[in-house]
N, CA, C and O of each residue as an XYZ file, in Angstrom:
424
protein
N     179.704     -7.371     99.316
C     178.638     -6.400     99.428
C     179.134     -5.054     99.953
O     178.626     -4.007     99.553
N     180.124     -5.077    100.848
C     180.647     -3.827    101.378
C     181.281     -2.993    100.278
O     181.132     -1.771    100.249
N     181.981     -3.650     99.384
C     182.639     -2.938     98.286
C     181.597     -2.264     97.385
O     181.791     -1.126     96.958
N     180.502     -2.957     97.098
C     179.454     -2.395     96.256
C     178.761     -1.220     96.945
O     178.482     -0.202     96.311
N     178.484     -1.363     98.242
C     177.846     -0.277     98.993
C     178.756      0.943     99.033
O     178.297      2.074     98.874
N     180.043      0.708     99.245
C     181.015      1.800     99.282
C     181.084      2.522     97.943
O     181.090      3.751     97.890
N     181.136      1.761     96.882
C     181.222      2.347     95.541
C     179.984      3.187     95.241
O     180.091      4.299     94.723
N     178.815      2.651     95.568
C     177.571      3.384     95.329
C     177.559      4.685     96.120
O     177.263      5.746     95.570
N     177.881      4.610     97.413
C     177.880      5.793     98.260
C     178.840      6.847     97.712
O     178.470      8.010     97.553
N     180.060      6.438     97.430
C     181.072      7.384     96.965
C     180.729      7.957     95.598
O     180.923      9.152     95.371
N     180.227      7.140     94.686
C     179.846      7.642     93.360
C     178.742      8.692     93.463
O     178.806      9.744     92.828
N     177.734      8.390     94.269
C     176.608      9.322     94.424
C     177.050     10.629     95.081
O     176.640     11.708     94.654
N     177.882     10.536     96.114
C     178.344     11.742     96.793
C     179.253     12.570     95.899
O     179.175     13.799     95.893
N     180.100     11.911     95.156
C     180.971     12.619     94.225
C     180.143     13.365     93.175
O     180.469     14.497     92.819
N     179.089     12.742     92.688
C     178.216     13.383     91.708
C     177.526     14.626     92.280
O     177.164     15.541     91.539
N     177.350     14.647     93.601
C     176.737     15.802     94.262
C     177.737     16.934     94.512
O     177.339     18.043     94.865
N     179.021     16.663     94.332
C     180.031     17.701     94.542
C     180.929     17.495     95.743
O     181.750     18.358     96.056
N     180.787     16.363     96.423
C     181.656     16.066     97.563
C     182.983     15.502     97.080
O     183.069     14.895     96.013
N     184.012     15.716     97.886
C     185.300     15.078     97.674
C     185.528     14.107     98.813
O     184.628     13.867     99.617
N     186.716     13.553     98.889
C     187.028     12.551     99.907
C     188.396     12.819    100.514
O     189.259     13.423     99.878
N     188.585     12.373    101.731
C     189.873     12.538    102.397
C     190.964     11.733    101.696
O     192.028     12.288    101.422
N     190.752     10.449    101.391
C     191.796      9.734    100.640
C     191.982     10.398     99.271
O     191.007     10.670     98.570
N     193.204     10.649     98.907
C     193.468     11.324     97.636
C     193.148     10.447     96.431
O     192.918     10.952     95.333
N     193.136      9.145     96.638
C     192.807      8.205     95.568
C     191.814      7.200     96.144
O     192.080      6.590     97.179
N     190.683      7.026     95.487
C     189.651      6.134     96.023
C     190.098      4.687     96.123
O     189.484      3.914     96.857
N     191.135      4.297     95.418
C     191.588      2.911     95.532
C     192.158      2.631     96.927
O     192.326      1.471     97.303
N     192.454      3.674     97.688
C     192.956      3.506     99.057
C     191.860      3.728    100.104
O     192.115      3.598    101.301
N     190.665      4.055     99.667
C     189.570      4.348    100.591
C     189.004      3.060    101.188
O     189.017      2.007    100.550
N     188.517      3.160    102.399
C     187.904      2.016    103.079
C     186.578      1.653    102.422
O     185.889      2.517    101.882
N     186.229      0.382    102.471
C     184.944     -0.059    101.954
C     183.833      0.036    102.993
O     182.656     -0.002    102.635
N     184.176      0.157    104.251
C     183.177      0.213    105.313
C     182.856      1.608    105.793
O     182.014      1.779    106.675
N     183.512      2.615    105.231
C     183.319      3.978    105.691
C     183.776      4.941    104.613
O     184.743      4.677    103.900
N     183.076      6.058    104.499
C     183.498      7.124    103.585
C     183.855      8.350    104.406
O     183.058      8.806    105.226
N     185.048      8.887    104.190
C     185.485     10.136    104.797
C     185.263     11.217    103.738
O     186.041     11.349    102.794
N     184.190     11.984    103.915
C     183.643     12.848    102.873
C     183.963     14.318    103.150
O     183.619     14.847    104.207
N     184.618     14.963    102.202
C     184.929     16.398    102.320
C     183.707     17.225    101.915
O     183.044     16.943    100.917
N     183.435     18.243    102.710
C     182.319     19.128    102.397
C     182.598     19.891    101.105
O     183.736     20.280    100.841
N     181.551     20.102    100.299
C     181.741     20.953     99.115
C     181.957     22.408     99.562
O     181.629     22.778    100.690
N     182.500     23.201     98.680
C     182.754     24.612     98.972
C     181.454     25.300     99.398
O     180.425     25.170     98.734
N     181.515     26.026    100.505
C     180.360     26.755    101.008
C     179.463     25.962    101.938
O     178.478     26.495    102.449
N     179.786     24.696    102.166
C     178.996     23.834    103.053
C     179.863     23.462    104.249
O     181.057     23.198    104.105
N     179.253     23.445    105.429
C     179.991     23.108    106.649
C     179.275     22.003    107.415
O     178.197     21.550    107.029
N     179.895     21.586    108.496
C     179.304     20.544    109.342
C     177.900     20.923    109.790
O     177.014     20.069    109.832
N     177.686     22.184    110.122
C     176.379     22.635    110.604
C     175.286     22.450    109.551
O     174.113     22.299    109.892
N     175.666     22.462    108.290
C     174.705     22.264    107.204
C     174.347     20.810    106.993
O     173.307     20.503    106.410
N     175.206     19.901    107.466
C     175.038     18.480    107.159
C     174.722     17.643    108.396
O     173.657     17.029    108.472
N     175.631     17.613    109.357
C     175.565     16.650    110.463
C     174.271     16.761    111.280
O     173.572     15.757    111.414
N     173.916     17.931    111.832
C     172.679     17.982    112.629
C     171.415     17.834    111.784
O     170.399     17.331    112.264
N     171.479     18.267    110.539
C     170.313     18.156    109.652
C     170.035     16.701    109.295
O     168.878     16.295    109.187
N     171.096     15.916    109.114
C     170.898     14.482    108.890
C     170.363     13.816    110.155
O     169.509     12.933    110.079
N     170.861     14.236    111.317
C     170.386     13.669    112.584
C     168.888     13.892    112.750
O     168.190     13.034    113.290
N     168.387     15.038    112.289
C     166.949     15.318    112.351
C     166.157     14.316    111.504
O     164.964     14.117    111.734
N     166.811     13.691    110.538
C     166.188     12.692    109.676
C     166.508     11.269    110.162
O     166.281     10.294    109.446
N     167.036     11.168    111.381
C     167.449      9.889    111.963
C     168.553      9.209    111.163
O     168.608      7.982    111.079
N     169.428     10.017    110.577
C     170.609      9.528    109.871
C     171.818     10.033    110.648
O     172.060     11.237    110.735
N     172.566      9.102    111.206
C     173.696      9.473    112.054
C     174.988      9.355    111.267
O     175.326      8.287    110.755
N     175.702     10.462    111.179
C     177.040     10.490    110.609
C     177.952     11.077    111.682
O     177.476     11.621    112.678
N     179.247     10.967    111.478
C     180.193     11.435    112.481
C     181.109     12.503    111.898
O     181.392     12.511    110.700
N     181.563     13.392    112.754
C     182.500     14.424    112.332
C     183.867     13.840    112.044
O     184.124     12.659    112.275
N     184.735     14.695    111.535
C     186.091     14.277    111.214
C     186.919     14.010    112.457
O     186.672     14.590    113.514
N     187.897     13.133    112.326
C     188.788     12.775    113.434
C     190.175     13.397    113.329
O     190.789     13.717    114.347
N     190.670     13.571    112.114
C     192.031     14.093    111.934
C     192.049     15.570    112.315
O     191.448     16.407    111.641
N     192.746     15.872    113.401
C     192.707     17.197    114.009
C     192.948     18.327    113.007
O     192.249     19.340    113.042
N     193.911     18.171    112.131
C     194.274     19.245    111.206
C     193.176     19.558    110.184
O     193.124     20.668    109.655
N     192.301     18.589    109.905
C     191.254     18.794    108.894
C     189.868     18.404    109.401
O     188.951     18.204    108.603
N     189.709     18.294    110.706
C     188.454     17.790    111.296
C     187.222     18.567    110.847
O     186.140     17.989    110.739
N     187.361     19.860    110.584
C     186.202     20.664    110.178
C     185.937     20.594    108.675
O     184.990     21.207    108.182
N     186.761     19.858    107.956
C     186.645     19.801    106.496
C     185.900     18.565    105.993
O     185.611     18.459    104.801
N     185.592     17.637    106.886
C     184.970     16.400    106.425
C     184.124     15.751    107.514
O     184.197     16.106    108.690
N     183.318     14.786    107.074
C     182.536     13.960    108.001
C     182.642     12.513    107.539
O     183.146     12.233    106.451
N     182.163     11.596    108.376
C     182.290     10.169    108.074
C     180.922      9.509    108.001
O     180.036      9.774    108.814
N     180.776      8.647    107.009
C     179.558      7.852    106.845
C     179.956      6.384    106.898
O     180.793      5.936    106.113
N     179.371      5.648    107.804
C     179.617      4.212    107.874
C     178.649      3.462    106.971
O     177.453      3.752    106.944
N     179.177      2.504    106.239
C     178.343      1.619    105.416
C     178.954      0.233    105.506
O     179.668     -0.243    104.623
N     178.621     -0.391    106.650
C     179.181     -1.707    106.944
C     178.131     -2.551    107.637
O     177.071     -2.058    108.021
N     178.436     -3.811    107.789
C     177.505     -4.710    108.469
C     176.176     -4.770    107.742
O     176.132     -4.781    106.512
N     175.098     -4.810    108.500
C     173.766     -4.990    107.934
C     173.372     -3.853    106.996
O     172.577     -4.060    106.079
N     173.918     -2.652    107.211
C     173.576     -1.532    106.330
C     174.070     -1.762    104.908
O     173.521     -1.203    103.958
N     175.101     -2.581    104.764
C     175.649     -2.879    103.435
C     175.206     -4.248    102.930
O     175.027     -4.435    101.727
N     175.029     -5.201    103.832
C     174.752     -6.567    103.389
C     173.274     -6.853    103.165
O     172.933     -7.755    102.400
N     172.385     -6.099    103.820
C     170.946     -6.290    103.628
C     170.422     -5.131    102.784
O     169.892     -4.153    103.312
N     170.576     -5.255    101.468
C     170.202     -4.162    100.569
C     168.703     -3.883    100.572
O     168.283     -2.785    100.206
N     167.898     -4.846    100.975
C     166.450     -4.641    101.033
C     166.074     -3.561    102.048
O     165.008     -2.955    101.942
N     166.948     -3.320    103.031
C     166.689     -2.277    104.027
C     166.742     -0.879    103.415
O     166.055      0.029    103.883
N     167.551     -0.704    102.376
C     167.658      0.592    101.705
C     168.447      1.634    102.465
O     168.271      2.831    102.236
N     169.324      1.201    103.376
C     170.071      2.165    104.192
C     170.967      3.083    103.369
O     170.991      4.291    103.601
N     171.698      2.530    102.421
C     172.600      3.348    101.607
C     171.797      4.388    100.826
O     172.169      5.561    100.789
N     170.716      3.969    100.214
C     169.871      4.885     99.452
C     169.265      5.963    100.343
O     169.145      7.119     99.937
N     168.885      5.577    101.559
C     168.293      6.527    102.505
C     169.287      7.613    102.891
O     168.925      8.786    102.981
N     170.526      7.229    103.117
C     171.554      8.220    103.465
C     171.799      9.150    102.279
O     171.872     10.367    102.453
N     171.926      8.596    101.092
C     172.155      9.421     99.900
C     171.008     10.413     99.709
O     171.237     11.594     99.450
N     169.780      9.928     99.837
C     168.603     10.802     99.706
C     168.642     11.911    100.764
O     168.364     13.072    100.463
N     168.990     11.544    102.004
C     169.069     12.531    103.079
C     170.123     13.583    102.811
O     169.898     14.769    103.055
N     171.265     13.164    102.314
C     172.333     14.124    101.997
C     171.860     15.076    100.901
O     172.095     16.281    100.990
N     171.208     14.559     99.882
C     170.679     15.414     98.812
C     169.707     16.444     99.388
O     169.757     17.622     99.035
N     168.837     15.993    100.266
C     167.840     16.893    100.857
C     168.481     17.991    101.695
O     168.066     19.146    101.606
N     169.479     17.662    102.502
C     170.095     18.703    103.329
C     170.932     19.658    102.487
O     171.037     20.839    102.818
N     171.524     19.169    101.415
C     172.240     20.078    100.499
C     171.262     21.056     99.863
O     171.530     22.255     99.786
N     170.131     20.537     99.408
C     169.118     21.410     98.816
C     168.643     22.454     99.824
O     168.510     23.630     99.486
N     168.387     22.026    101.059
C     167.924     22.932    102.110
C     168.961     24.008    102.423
O     168.609     25.124    102.806
N     170.243     23.669    102.258
C     171.313     24.636    102.511
C     171.526     25.566    101.319
O     172.328     26.498    101.387
N     170.803     25.309    100.226
C     170.924     26.153     99.047
C     172.140     25.851     98.187
O     172.545     26.670     97.362
N     172.720     24.678     98.382
C     173.924     24.313     97.630
C     173.590     23.978     96.184
O     172.650     23.237     95.898
N     174.371     24.532     95.297
C     174.277     24.214     93.872
C     175.667     23.854     93.376
O     176.599     24.649     93.497
N     175.807     22.672     92.824
C     177.090     22.230     92.295
C     177.455     23.096     91.088
O     176.607     23.394     90.247
N     178.723     23.492     91.015
C     179.185     24.320     89.885
C     179.032     23.609     88.575
O     179.372     24.162     87.530
């Protein structure tokens, strides 16, 4: 279930214009996505706005690129109990904050 949740999250975010820290998704974790902000979008556009929707994501950890990405966890009950709709809720929230920031994918 974690692999499916990860794939769904990453596919949806990629379609919105996000990139990822791992250069190849085959090396990406199934329990977490390290998501690069699209051009023109910053942490201030995403992280606190998601928190206002009760969606908690975390900033980047790698010092050299910490301002270039954020992390979304999709593990445990959030991935295994699909009836909860957690993955879909996060994706919907990300779409909403991108729209609010005026982001348009090229």
